[in-house]
N, C-alpha and C positions, 0 to 999 in steps of 0.2 A: 470598573475595578482597575486599580493600578497594577500593571504587570511589568516584569523585567525580562529582557531577552538577551541571550548570549550564545556565542559559539563555544561548544565544549568538545573535549576529546579525551581519548585514553590510548595508551600504547597497546596494540594487539600483541599476541604471542610471537608473531613474526617480525615485530618491530615497527610495523606500519602505524602511524598516528591516525586513528579513526576519528571522524569528524561528525558532529551533529549540531542541530539548532535546538536550544532549550528555551521554552517560554513558560513563565509561571507567575502566579499572583505574588505581589510583594509582601503580603501578610505572612507572618512567621509560622502560622499553624500548619500542621501536616495535611496534605491533600492527596486525593486519588490521582493517579497518573495515567496518561494515554500515550502510547507510542504511535506516531503518525508515519506511515510508510509511503514514500513518494511513488508517483507513477513513472512511466518509462523515461520521462525527460529529466528525472533526477531531483535533487534538493534545490529547488528554485524559489523565487519570490512567492509564487502562488502557494506552494506547500508550507513555506514559513508563515504565510498569512493564515492558513488553516490552523497551525499550531498556536498562533496568537489568539485566534478566535476561541479555541478551547481554553486557553488561559483566562480569557475574558469571562468564561463561564465558570471559572473556579478550579479548573484542573491544572496539574502540571503536565505540559506537553513536550515530548521529545521527538524530533524529526531527524533520524540518522541520514547521512549521505552514504548510500550503499554503493556508490561508484568511487569511493575514496581510493581504492587500490588502482583504479584505471582512470583517474581524474584527468590525465593528459589527453585521453581519447574520449572518454565518456562524459562529455559536458553537454549542456542543453543545445548549444549551437550545432555541434557535430551530429548529435542524435537527430535533430530536426532535419538537417541536410541529408542524412542517410535514410530517413523515413519517407521523404517526399517521393522518391521513385517507387517505393513499396506500394503506395496507393494506386499506382498505375496498372497493377496486375490484379486479376480477380481475387476476391476475398478467400476463396477456397484454396488458392495457390500460395497464400501468404505464410503458411506453415509447412510448405513443401520444400525440403532441403535443396532439391534440384533446381526449383524455380528461384530460390534465394541465390544459389550459386550462379545461375545465369544472370541474374540481376547484378550481382556483385562484380561480374567480369567487366562491366563498363563503368564502374565507380572509381573515383580517386582513392588513393591509399587509405586516408583517414576514415573515409566512409565505409570502405571495405572492412576495416578493423572493427568499427562499430557494429556492422552487420554480423561479423563473425562472432563477436562476443555475445550480442543480444539474441541472435537467432540460432546459428549453428552450435553455439556453446551454451544454449539457454538453460538446460538442466543443470550443468555444472555451475553456471552463474547463480541460479536460484538457490542451489544447495549451499553455496558459499555465503550468499546473502542471509539465508536463514540462520546459519551459525553466527554471523555477525549480529543479527537481531537478538539472538539469545544472549550475546555478550552485552548488548545495550540494555536488555532486561535486568541483568545483574547490576549494571551501572545505575539505572533508575532506582532500583530497590535500595541502593546504598546512599541515596540522597537524603539529607536530613528533613527536607520538605515533603517527603513522599511517605504515604502509608504503603509499606511493601506488600501487604496482603490484598491491596485494592488496585490492580493494574488492568488496563484495557488496551486494546489495539485496534487500529483502523488503517485502511489503506485504499489506494485508488489504482485501477488498472493492474499493472505489474504488482503494485502494493496491495491490491485487493486479493490477488492470488497468494501473495506472501502472508497476508493476514489469515487466510484459510490454513496455509501451511503451518504457520506458527501456532495456530490454535490447536493443532494436533501434537505440538511439541512442548507446549507450556500451558499450565492451567490458568489462563486469563479469566478474570471475573466477567468479562464481556468482550465480544469481538464484533466489529462492524466493517465488513468488506464492501467496497463499492466496485461493481462490475468487474469482479475478480474471477480468474479461472477456477473452476470447481476442483476441489481435491479429489483424488481417486476414491471411489466408494469404499475400498478396503481401509482407507485411513480415517474415515468418518467416526468409527468407534472410539478413536483416540481423542476426539474433541470433548473437553470436559465442561466448558462454560457455555452460556447462552450466546447465540449468534443472531444478528440482525443484518440481512444482506439487501443491497440495492442494485437494481438492474435497469438498463435502458431497453425499452420495447423494441428498438430498431437495431439491437446489438446481436446479430444472428450468431456470430462466431462464439461469443461468450455464452449466450443463452442456450446453445445446443447441449451444454452440460448440466443445465438446471434440472430437468426431469429426473435424471439419475441421482443427482444430489438430494433432491427432495425425498425420493424413495429411500435413500440410505439414511437420511436424517430421521424419517418416520420409523424405519425398521429398527434403528438403534436408539429410539426414544430420546432424541436430542431436543433441546430447547432451541427451536429455529423459527425465525420469522423472516419474511422477505417482502419487498415491494418492487413491482415492475412498473416503470413509468411509460405509458403508452405514448408513442411518437417521439420519445427522447432517444438520443444517440449516445454511443459510448463516449465517456468523458464529459457527460452533461454537467457535472459538478464544477468543472474548471472554468471560472469566469473569464479566463484569458484566451479561451479557444472559441472558434466559430460555432462549435456544437453546443456551447453553453445553453442550458435550458433553465431559465430563472425559476419557474414554478417547481420543477423537479428538484432543483438544487435547494431551494428554500424548504420544501417539504421534507426532503431527506435529512437536511441539517437539523430541523426541529425534532424529527423522529430519533436521530442519532443522539442528540443531547438528552432527550427523555429516557432513552434506553440506557445510556451511560449513568445518568443520575439514579435510575432504578437499581442498577446492579453494582455501581461503584460508590454511590454517594457523591461527595464532592470534597 
């Protein structure tokens, strides 16, 4: 299928020019749309590639850059440099504010800023990102090439958690989070559309929230499916990372496409 790709933007209420990557089939007919939410490393080539793959399957795909407001600090290179020391401390300490503060004390200024935004200011950051994603929902619905009633959302890592969060804020026709932080159980009743979630078997930090999520989904009679890939690690879908798991990535992609076709059409 012939597709076209472009960088798109709109002016936010505070004057910031928000940026996203749009990929869509060249054919003029209206299509279902999928918002692709990037992982912690931001809107990079890998995420743009995911958007193009969805366009190849007949969807309009939009991948917003949720670091637009902090683009001078929050870019892939800086985030990678800041994350490296994080892996030197035990997993259970990686969400401990005091442990993060101790780690930051020995970091260069730019990396300290990354850690401060991403960890110490995590809740504030995610709330701001969620509001930006709602603005991008409005943008996508305004496109001539999109069926406004047929929207889906997917995301990875940080974006997986935001996919859950957005599914409690907007009635998406389908949501597909990859290894995302579970929403609080009290938020689950707000999910209106079907959810297909993917998890890595070796992802202890993320997986510890799964039992409560499953219980809340059942209790609230939500349409929820999930797959856990034994032996796979967090970020298994990202072919640019050492943890890439080809079998898990290919199976989850096939399942995601089938799920979106079932609930969105094309």
